[in-house]
Backbone as JSON, one array per atom type, in Angstrom:
{
  "sequence": "METLEQIKASLETSVPGVKLEIIPNESPSGQRSLLVDNAHGVAVAKFLRDDPQLRLDYCSNVTGVDWLDTVLKEKVKAKQLVEGVEKEVEQQIETKRAGYLEAVYHLYSMALKHGPVIIRLRTENRSDKNHLPSLTPVWRGAEFQEREIFDLYGVIFDGHPDLRRILMWDGYVDHPMRKDYVEPDDYDYEPTPHDEVLEKVKQRQPAEAKP",
  "N": [[14.99, 43.3, 1.07], [13.41, 42.3, 4.44], [11.78, 44.7, 6.61], [13.28, 46.29, 9.65], [11.23, 46.12, 11.47], [9.64, 43.97, 10.55], [11.23, 41.79, 10.8], [11.62, 41.71, 13.5], [9.03, 41.0, 14.25], [8.86, 38.22, 13.07], [10.96, 37.02, 14.57], [9.76, 37.15, 17.24], [7.8, 35.56, 16.91], [9.0, 33.07, 16.41], [10.96, 32.61, 18.15], [10.4, 31.46, 21.19], [9.6, 33.56, 24.07], [11.42, 35.66, 23.51], [13.07, 38.7, 24.06], [12.87, 41.88, 22.72], [14.06, 44.95, 21.25], [13.84, 47.9, 19.31], [16.35, 49.99, 18.5], [16.65, 53.37, 18.06], [18.35, 55.53, 15.68], [19.96, 58.58, 15.58], [21.93, 59.57, 13.8], [23.5, 60.65, 10.6], [23.51, 58.15, 9.05], [21.42, 56.68, 9.83], [21.07, 54.01, 10.63], [19.16, 51.82, 12.41], [19.03, 49.6, 14.89], [18.78, 46.36, 16.6], [17.92, 45.65, 19.75], [18.73, 42.73, 21.52], [17.84, 40.23, 24.16], [19.86, 38.71, 26.42], [19.59, 36.08, 27.22], [18.4, 34.82, 25.01], [20.13, 35.36, 22.87], [21.91, 33.59, 21.35], [19.87, 31.91, 20.11], [18.56, 33.68, 18.69], [20.46, 34.6, 16.76], [21.08, 32.13, 15.38], [18.42, 31.97, 14.19], [18.4, 34.25, 12.48], [20.57, 33.68, 10.95], [19.54, 31.23, 9.56], [17.1, 31.45, 8.73], [15.19, 31.22, 5.62], [14.34, 33.52, 4.25], [16.2, 35.51, 5.17], [18.92, 34.84, 5.69], [21.33, 35.6, 6.98], [24.4, 35.26, 6.65], [27.04, 36.19, 7.3], [29.01, 37.83, 9.26], [30.08, 40.75, 9.5], [31.51, 42.68, 11.0], [32.16, 43.13, 14.72], [31.62, 45.42, 17.37], [32.52, 46.91, 20.11], [30.86, 48.8, 22.75], [31.05, 51.45, 25.26], [29.06, 52.34, 27.86], [28.77, 54.89, 30.26], [27.58, 55.5, 33.52], [24.88, 57.56, 33.8], [22.78, 60.48, 33.78], [19.35, 60.64, 32.7], [17.44, 63.01, 31.04], [14.08, 64.22, 31.08], [11.48, 65.92, 29.48], [8.34, 66.57, 30.64], [4.62, 67.22, 30.55], [2.4, 68.54, 32.86], [-0.36, 68.95, 34.85], [-1.16, 71.49, 37.14], [-2.22, 73.5, 39.94], [-2.15, 77.02, 39.8], [-2.02, 79.81, 41.18], [-4.73, 79.15, 42.05], [-5.6, 78.54, 40.0], [-6.01, 75.86, 37.42], [-3.51, 75.06, 35.55], [-1.4, 73.87, 32.81], [1.73, 72.74, 32.95], [5.27, 72.6, 32.2], [7.48, 70.32, 33.15], [10.78, 68.92, 34.28], [12.14, 65.77, 34.4], [14.21, 63.83, 36.06], [16.25, 60.9, 35.62], [18.2, 58.49, 36.81], [20.52, 56.52, 35.04], [22.21, 53.24, 35.2], [25.45, 52.39, 34.1], [26.51, 50.38, 31.31], [27.9, 47.77, 29.22], [28.16, 47.03, 25.75], [28.07, 44.76, 22.81], [27.98, 45.01, 19.38], [26.87, 43.86, 16.34], [27.19, 43.56, 13.09], [25.39, 42.41, 10.38], [25.3, 40.58, 7.24], [23.85, 39.19, 4.28], [25.63, 37.0, 2.28], [24.52, 35.29, 0.53], [22.13, 36.29, -0.43], [22.59, 38.64, -1.03], [21.98, 41.21, 0.64], [21.74, 43.52, 3.36], [22.92, 45.74, 5.99], [21.83, 43.86, 8.86], [21.65, 44.99, 12.03], [22.4, 44.0, 15.31], [22.34, 44.02, 18.74], [23.83, 43.31, 22.12], [23.6, 43.37, 25.48], [25.35, 44.11, 28.61], [24.63, 43.62, 32.12], [25.78, 45.35, 33.84], [28.84, 47.35, 34.31], [30.7, 46.1, 35.8], [30.56, 43.46, 37.68], [28.54, 42.0, 36.45], [28.99, 41.14, 33.68], [28.66, 39.75, 31.5], [28.31, 38.18, 28.23], [26.4, 36.27, 26.01], [28.34, 34.28, 23.78], [28.5, 34.79, 20.17], [30.03, 33.53, 18.34], [29.95, 30.67, 17.84], [27.98, 30.74, 16.23], [28.68, 32.53, 13.98], [31.55, 32.3, 12.83], [33.52, 34.22, 12.2], [33.36, 36.21, 14.05], [35.09, 35.55, 16.03], [37.74, 36.6, 16.66], [37.18, 39.28, 17.06], [35.39, 39.39, 19.03], [37.15, 38.42, 21.05], [38.74, 40.83, 20.94], [37.12, 42.85, 21.87], [36.58, 41.66, 24.53], [39.19, 41.98, 25.56], [39.74, 44.89, 25.48], [37.51, 46.07, 26.39], [36.46, 44.6, 28.38], [34.35, 42.61, 28.54], [32.85, 39.41, 28.85], [32.65, 36.89, 27.06], [30.53, 34.28, 27.13], [30.8, 30.92, 26.36], [32.49, 31.28, 24.23], [35.06, 30.01, 21.88], [37.77, 30.44, 22.48], [38.83, 32.53, 24.54], [40.81, 35.04, 25.28], [43.23, 37.53, 25.87], [44.14, 39.7, 23.04], [45.32, 41.75, 22.13], [46.58, 43.16, 24.28], [48.99, 42.43, 26.68], [49.46, 39.25, 28.37], [48.43, 39.3, 31.88], [47.86, 41.93, 31.97], [45.75, 44.21, 33.69], [43.57, 45.92, 33.05], [41.21, 47.86, 30.77], [41.46, 49.28, 28.12], [39.97, 50.52, 26.48], [37.72, 51.49, 27.78], [35.75, 54.13, 28.85], [36.31, 55.45, 31.3], [39.05, 54.78, 31.73], [42.2, 55.14, 33.01], [45.23, 56.18, 32.25], [48.28, 54.45, 32.9], [50.93, 55.39, 34.69], [53.32, 53.91, 34.74], [55.46, 53.02, 32.9], [57.63, 51.44, 32.4], [56.81, 48.74, 32.4], [55.83, 48.33, 30.08], [55.75, 46.11, 27.25], [56.94, 46.75, 24.75], [58.21, 49.27, 24.59], [58.15, 52.45, 22.8], [58.84, 55.62, 21.13], [56.65, 58.09, 22.06], [56.09, 56.76, 24.56], [58.61, 55.98, 25.46], [59.69, 58.52, 25.91], [58.05, 59.4, 28.04], [58.62, 57.52, 29.85], [61.4, 58.45, 30.25], [60.85, 60.88, 31.55], [59.89, 60.03, 33.96], [62.08, 58.96, 35.32], [64.41, 59.73, 37.61], [66.54, 62.7, 37.32], [69.9, 62.52, 36.22], [72.62, 62.63, 38.44], [74.52, 65.58, 38.72], [78.19, 65.78, 38.23]],
  "CA": [[15.13, 42.61, 2.44], [12.43, 42.74, 5.14], [12.26, 45.74, 7.39], [13.46, 45.68, 10.9], [9.95, 45.75, 12.22], [9.04, 42.59, 10.19], [12.31, 40.86, 11.49], [11.37, 41.65, 14.98], [7.86, 40.21, 14.4], [9.31, 37.0, 12.97], [11.59, 36.64, 15.69], [9.15, 37.15, 18.32], [6.85, 34.3, 16.7], [9.84, 32.09, 16.13], [11.84, 32.28, 19.35], [9.57, 31.7, 22.68], [10.11, 34.13, 25.24], [12.43, 36.58, 23.35], [12.78, 40.19, 24.13], [13.54, 42.69, 21.6], [13.62, 46.41, 21.1], [14.29, 48.5, 18.25], [17.12, 51.15, 18.69], [16.78, 54.33, 16.98], [19.59, 56.01, 15.33], [19.87, 59.95, 14.94], [23.14, 59.98, 13.08], [23.05, 60.66, 9.21], [23.32, 56.84, 8.5], [20.11, 56.32, 10.49], [20.94, 52.75, 10.8], [18.54, 51.16, 13.48], [19.45, 48.24, 15.36], [17.66, 45.42, 17.29], [18.65, 45.02, 21.15], [18.36, 41.35, 21.95], [17.97, 39.96, 25.48], [21.03, 37.77, 26.34], [19.13, 34.62, 27.4], [17.86, 34.45, 23.7], [20.85, 35.73, 22.12], [22.18, 32.41, 20.4], [18.76, 31.53, 19.38], [18.12, 34.8, 17.74], [21.52, 34.49, 15.95], [20.75, 31.04, 14.68], [17.33, 32.15, 13.32], [18.95, 35.19, 11.46], [21.43, 33.0, 9.84], [19.13, 30.03, 8.87], [15.91, 31.88, 7.91], [15.23, 31.32, 4.25], [14.1, 35.05, 3.98], [17.11, 36.44, 5.72], [20.05, 33.92, 5.56], [22.32, 36.42, 7.41], [25.43, 34.32, 6.69], [28.09, 36.73, 7.22], [29.03, 38.8, 10.36], [31.19, 41.57, 8.96], [32.28, 43.3, 12.41], [31.59, 43.26, 15.87], [32.12, 46.61, 18.03], [32.26, 47.24, 21.55], [30.54, 50.33, 23.2], [30.97, 51.63, 26.7], [28.04, 53.43, 28.25], [29.04, 55.23, 31.54], [26.39, 56.02, 34.4], [24.3, 58.91, 33.27], [21.38, 60.97, 34.14], [18.36, 60.84, 31.68], [16.47, 64.23, 31.26], [12.93, 64.07, 30.05], [10.4, 66.78, 29.79], [6.78, 66.07, 30.61], [3.78, 68.21, 30.72], [1.83, 68.02, 33.81], [-1.45, 69.98, 35.47], [-1.03, 72.25, 38.49], [-2.84, 74.77, 40.57], [-1.27, 78.16, 39.87], [-2.95, 80.78, 41.86], [-6.02, 78.72, 42.17], [-6.1, 78.18, 38.46], [-5.27, 74.72, 37.0], [-2.68, 75.13, 34.35], [-0.54, 72.91, 32.21], [3.03, 73.24, 33.19], [6.36, 71.52, 31.77], [8.51, 69.9, 34.13], [11.75, 67.93, 33.75], [12.11, 64.53, 35.3], [15.73, 63.27, 35.81], [16.35, 59.5, 35.86], [19.46, 57.8, 36.71], [20.65, 55.13, 34.34], [23.45, 52.53, 35.3], [26.26, 52.15, 33.05], [26.65, 48.92, 30.63], [28.72, 47.57, 27.91], [27.37, 46.23, 24.57], [28.63, 44.16, 21.64], [27.28, 45.56, 18.31], [27.14, 42.9, 15.37], [26.68, 44.03, 11.7], [25.38, 41.17, 9.79], [24.84, 40.57, 5.86], [23.67, 37.98, 3.58], [26.26, 36.88, 0.92], [23.79, 34.44, -0.43], [21.08, 37.02, -0.98], [23.17, 40.09, -1.16], [21.43, 42.22, 1.4], [21.89, 43.8, 4.86], [23.09, 44.92, 7.33], [20.91, 43.9, 10.23], [22.44, 45.26, 13.17], [21.99, 43.54, 16.44], [23.0, 44.49, 19.99], [23.81, 42.47, 23.1], [24.02, 44.57, 26.41], [25.44, 43.56, 29.8], [23.79, 44.29, 33.17], [26.61, 46.57, 34.13], [30.12, 47.68, 33.8], [31.39, 45.55, 36.79], [30.57, 42.26, 38.02], [27.63, 41.3, 35.69], [29.51, 41.9, 32.53], [28.66, 38.41, 30.72], [27.16, 38.15, 27.16], [26.77, 35.06, 24.91], [29.31, 34.43, 22.43], [27.82, 34.19, 18.75], [31.24, 32.89, 17.52], [29.6, 29.43, 17.36], [27.11, 31.02, 14.98], [29.12, 33.28, 12.83], [32.86, 31.97, 13.25], [34.05, 35.33, 11.95], [33.17, 36.99, 15.13], [35.92, 35.08, 17.1], [38.81, 37.69, 17.03], [36.52, 40.67, 17.31], [34.83, 39.25, 20.45], [38.41, 38.78, 21.79], [39.15, 42.11, 21.18], [36.13, 43.45, 22.85], [37.04, 40.97, 25.85], [40.45, 42.49, 25.89], [39.62, 46.25, 25.52], [36.24, 46.64, 27.25], [36.24, 43.63, 29.64], [33.15, 41.99, 28.17], [33.14, 38.03, 28.91], [31.69, 36.29, 26.15], [30.22, 32.97, 27.42], [30.79, 30.02, 25.23], [33.64, 31.53, 23.2], [36.17, 28.94, 21.87], [39.26, 30.76, 23.01], [38.56, 33.91, 24.98], [41.88, 35.52, 25.87], [43.6, 38.77, 25.2], [44.62, 39.5, 21.65], [46.18, 43.11, 21.89], [47.36, 43.74, 25.54], [49.51, 41.28, 27.16], [48.97, 38.46, 29.71], [48.77, 39.92, 33.01], [47.47, 43.47, 32.1], [44.4, 44.03, 34.36], [42.82, 47.04, 32.9], [40.67, 47.59, 29.58], [41.93, 50.54, 27.56], [38.74, 51.31, 25.59], [36.73, 52.01, 28.52], [35.51, 55.57, 28.82], [36.96, 55.83, 32.38], [40.11, 54.14, 31.91], [43.1, 55.78, 33.47], [46.43, 55.69, 31.75], [49.3, 54.24, 33.88], [52.34, 56.16, 34.35], [54.63, 53.06, 35.03], [55.65, 52.63, 31.59], [58.67, 50.62, 32.69], [56.27, 47.51, 32.29], [55.45, 48.11, 28.67], [56.78, 44.96, 26.69], [57.86, 47.33, 23.74], [57.81, 50.75, 24.47], [58.54, 53.12, 21.6], [58.5, 56.71, 20.78], [56.27, 58.89, 23.2], [56.11, 56.08, 25.49], [59.94, 56.07, 25.86], [59.74, 59.85, 26.37], [57.29, 59.35, 29.33], [59.64, 56.7, 30.78], [62.42, 59.27, 30.73], [60.31, 61.68, 32.56], [59.72, 59.58, 35.47], [63.21, 58.56, 35.88], [65.27, 60.92, 38.22], [67.62, 63.18, 36.54], [71.31, 62.16, 36.68], [73.19, 63.55, 39.34], [75.59, 66.15, 38.01], [79.35, 65.43, 38.95]],
  "C": [[13.96, 43.09, 3.33], [12.88, 43.85, 6.18], [12.63, 45.32, 8.81], [12.17, 45.33, 11.7], [9.38, 44.1, 11.83], [9.97, 41.54, 10.7], [12.07, 40.76, 12.98], [10.0, 40.91, 15.41], [8.18, 38.75, 14.13], [9.91, 36.44, 14.08], [10.7, 36.27, 17.18], [8.17, 36.04, 18.3], [7.75, 33.01, 16.57], [10.62, 31.51, 17.29], [11.11, 32.71, 20.66], [10.07, 32.53, 23.44], [11.14, 35.31, 24.9], [12.02, 37.95, 23.64], [13.67, 41.07, 23.41], [12.94, 44.2, 21.66], [14.35, 47.1, 20.03], [14.94, 49.88, 18.68], [17.12, 52.28, 17.9], [18.24, 54.83, 16.94], [19.55, 57.63, 14.77], [21.12, 60.33, 14.22], [22.59, 59.87, 11.39], [22.71, 59.3, 8.68], [22.01, 56.37, 8.89], [19.9, 54.73, 10.57], [20.5, 52.23, 12.28], [19.13, 49.85, 13.88], [18.48, 47.53, 16.45], [18.68, 44.99, 18.64], [17.91, 43.5, 21.35], [18.68, 40.87, 23.4], [19.03, 38.68, 25.6], [20.64, 36.38, 26.55], [18.75, 34.05, 26.05], [18.98, 34.88, 22.59], [21.55, 34.83, 20.83], [20.99, 32.16, 19.45], [18.42, 32.49, 18.12], [19.17, 34.74, 16.41], [21.26, 33.5, 14.79], [19.52, 31.24, 13.56], [17.62, 33.19, 12.09], [19.76, 34.56, 10.44], [20.56, 32.07, 8.99], [17.62, 30.39, 8.2], [16.05, 32.01, 6.62], [15.13, 32.77, 3.82], [15.34, 35.96, 4.05], [18.53, 35.96, 5.25], [21.31, 34.84, 5.64], [23.57, 35.47, 7.71], [26.78, 34.7, 7.04], [28.19, 37.77, 8.38], [30.19, 39.77, 9.97], [32.41, 42.3, 10.0], [31.61, 43.22, 13.55], [32.14, 44.42, 16.8], [31.81, 46.39, 19.41], [31.82, 48.62, 21.86], [30.58, 50.25, 24.81], [29.96, 52.72, 26.93], [28.1, 53.58, 29.89], [27.43, 55.54, 32.37], [25.97, 57.39, 33.85], [23.01, 59.18, 33.95], [20.65, 61.23, 32.83], [17.49, 62.19, 32.03], [15.5, 64.11, 30.48], [11.73, 65.1, 30.4], [9.06, 66.58, 29.53], [5.83, 67.31, 30.8], [2.8, 67.59, 31.92], [0.54, 69.17, 34.31], [-1.15, 70.26, 37.04], [-1.83, 73.3, 38.76], [-2.01, 76.11, 40.48], [-2.17, 79.26, 40.22], [-4.31, 80.56, 41.81], [-6.77, 78.24, 40.91], [-5.4, 76.85, 37.92], [-4.7, 75.13, 35.64], [-1.74, 73.97, 33.96], [0.94, 73.44, 32.24], [4.14, 72.02, 32.74], [7.35, 71.24, 32.93], [9.64, 68.75, 33.52], [11.99, 66.92, 34.83], [13.55, 64.05, 34.79], [15.61, 61.62, 36.27], [17.88, 58.88, 35.79], [19.51, 56.4, 36.04], [22.17, 54.4, 34.63], [24.14, 52.29, 34.07], [26.21, 50.52, 32.43], [27.65, 48.89, 29.54], [27.87, 46.85, 26.89], [28.49, 45.87, 23.38], [27.44, 44.41, 20.38], [27.46, 44.55, 17.15], [26.44, 43.25, 14.06], [26.39, 42.74, 10.76], [24.82, 41.29, 8.34], [24.72, 39.33, 5.41], [24.54, 37.95, 2.33], [25.57, 36.16, -0.07], [22.84, 35.26, -1.23], [21.41, 38.35, -1.33], [22.38, 41.21, -0.7], [21.9, 42.37, 2.84], [22.48, 45.27, 4.68], [21.92, 45.02, 7.99], [21.77, 43.97, 11.22], [21.73, 44.89, 14.49], [22.78, 43.82, 17.65], [22.63, 43.51, 21.12], [24.32, 43.47, 24.29], [24.01, 43.75, 27.82], [24.64, 44.28, 30.83], [24.36, 45.45, 33.56], [28.04, 46.5, 33.71], [31.08, 46.85, 34.83], [31.44, 44.16, 36.73], [29.6, 41.38, 37.13], [28.07, 41.88, 34.13], [29.77, 40.56, 31.44], [27.87, 38.8, 29.52], [27.37, 36.83, 26.55], [27.32, 35.3, 24.01], [28.47, 34.17, 21.28], [28.86, 33.84, 17.88], [30.67, 31.45, 17.01], [28.66, 29.37, 16.23], [27.77, 31.5, 13.59], [30.78, 33.24, 13.33], [33.88, 33.28, 12.86], [33.99, 36.16, 12.86], [34.44, 36.55, 16.29], [36.97, 35.99, 17.52], [38.2, 39.0, 17.57], [35.96, 40.53, 18.71], [35.95, 39.27, 21.51], [38.86, 40.01, 22.02], [38.26, 42.9, 22.0], [36.44, 42.82, 24.43], [38.27, 41.8, 26.54], [40.37, 44.11, 26.23], [38.57, 46.81, 26.26], [35.9, 45.77, 28.37], [34.94, 42.7, 29.71], [33.48, 40.51, 28.19], [32.12, 37.42, 28.14], [31.63, 34.66, 26.53], [30.05, 31.9, 26.34], [31.58, 30.26, 23.97], [34.73, 30.47, 23.17], [37.29, 29.04, 22.36], [39.14, 32.17, 23.31], [39.85, 34.01, 25.9], [42.37, 36.82, 25.12], [44.31, 38.56, 23.85], [45.47, 40.85, 21.46], [47.02, 43.45, 23.0], [47.78, 42.27, 25.8], [49.01, 40.45, 28.4], [49.43, 39.15, 30.88], [48.25, 41.27, 33.15], [46.01, 43.21, 32.7], [43.56, 45.1, 34.06], [42.16, 46.81, 31.28], [40.72, 49.14, 29.02], [40.89, 51.2, 26.67], [37.81, 51.78, 26.54], [37.01, 53.62, 28.8], [36.07, 55.98, 30.03], [38.42, 55.34, 32.71], [41.29, 55.42, 32.09], [44.46, 55.28, 32.81], [47.56, 55.54, 32.73], [50.46, 55.06, 33.65], [53.49, 55.25, 34.4], [54.96, 52.49, 33.86], [56.8, 51.46, 31.46], [58.39, 49.07, 32.31], [55.93, 47.29, 30.98], [56.35, 46.89, 27.96], [57.69, 45.72, 25.58], [57.55, 48.7, 23.47], [58.56, 51.36, 23.37], [58.12, 54.64, 21.57], [57.91, 57.65, 22.04], [56.31, 57.94, 24.61], [57.71, 56.17, 26.23], [60.14, 57.44, 26.48], [59.17, 60.05, 27.81], [58.35, 58.69, 30.52], [60.65, 57.55, 31.22], [61.96, 60.44, 31.85], [60.09, 61.26, 33.87], [60.98, 59.12, 35.92], [64.23, 59.66, 36.49], [66.29, 61.24, 37.62], [69.09, 62.69, 37.09], [71.91, 63.26, 37.51], [74.46, 64.18, 38.65], [76.79, 65.82, 38.96], [79.73, 66.69, 39.65]]
}
């Protein structure tokens, strides 16, 4: 199979205006991924599926990721005058990065027996600009998994054929997989409370008055 660098180069040639970035991975797996700009997400997906050298016809799984606001720290070297002498000193630069949500797609070729190729789509933020293009029209197997990400993370997939909650009930207003999710204490509205939830309900109820 082609390297990620070769795939990136082919996409940049075949999809005019596309913006791509290879995302490193420091985990033991070392599986790098390709960040795709949202405007060209569907076009990139179609190329990966239809290109005769790739034929990535199977989307095995789609994963949601929540990235909170954070401060990035970077050490840089700069020249400064120290007691009249120019010296190279190390400084730490802090940069604020706004949070965002991601959908990560793992792609394989059943026809050519290779993969995975991992691509990412990233929202602008975690609040009002939380839209991504749906890739379900390209890989139908992504349908329920995009619904799960919509339900648990709050990503809105534009172009999805049936975008609605799949785990939480209708009327639920939060997204339980968000890193800043606060568990409610009003368990009386749980449709099917069991075990630990029932115990928490009992704790909320006032103790029965003794006769």
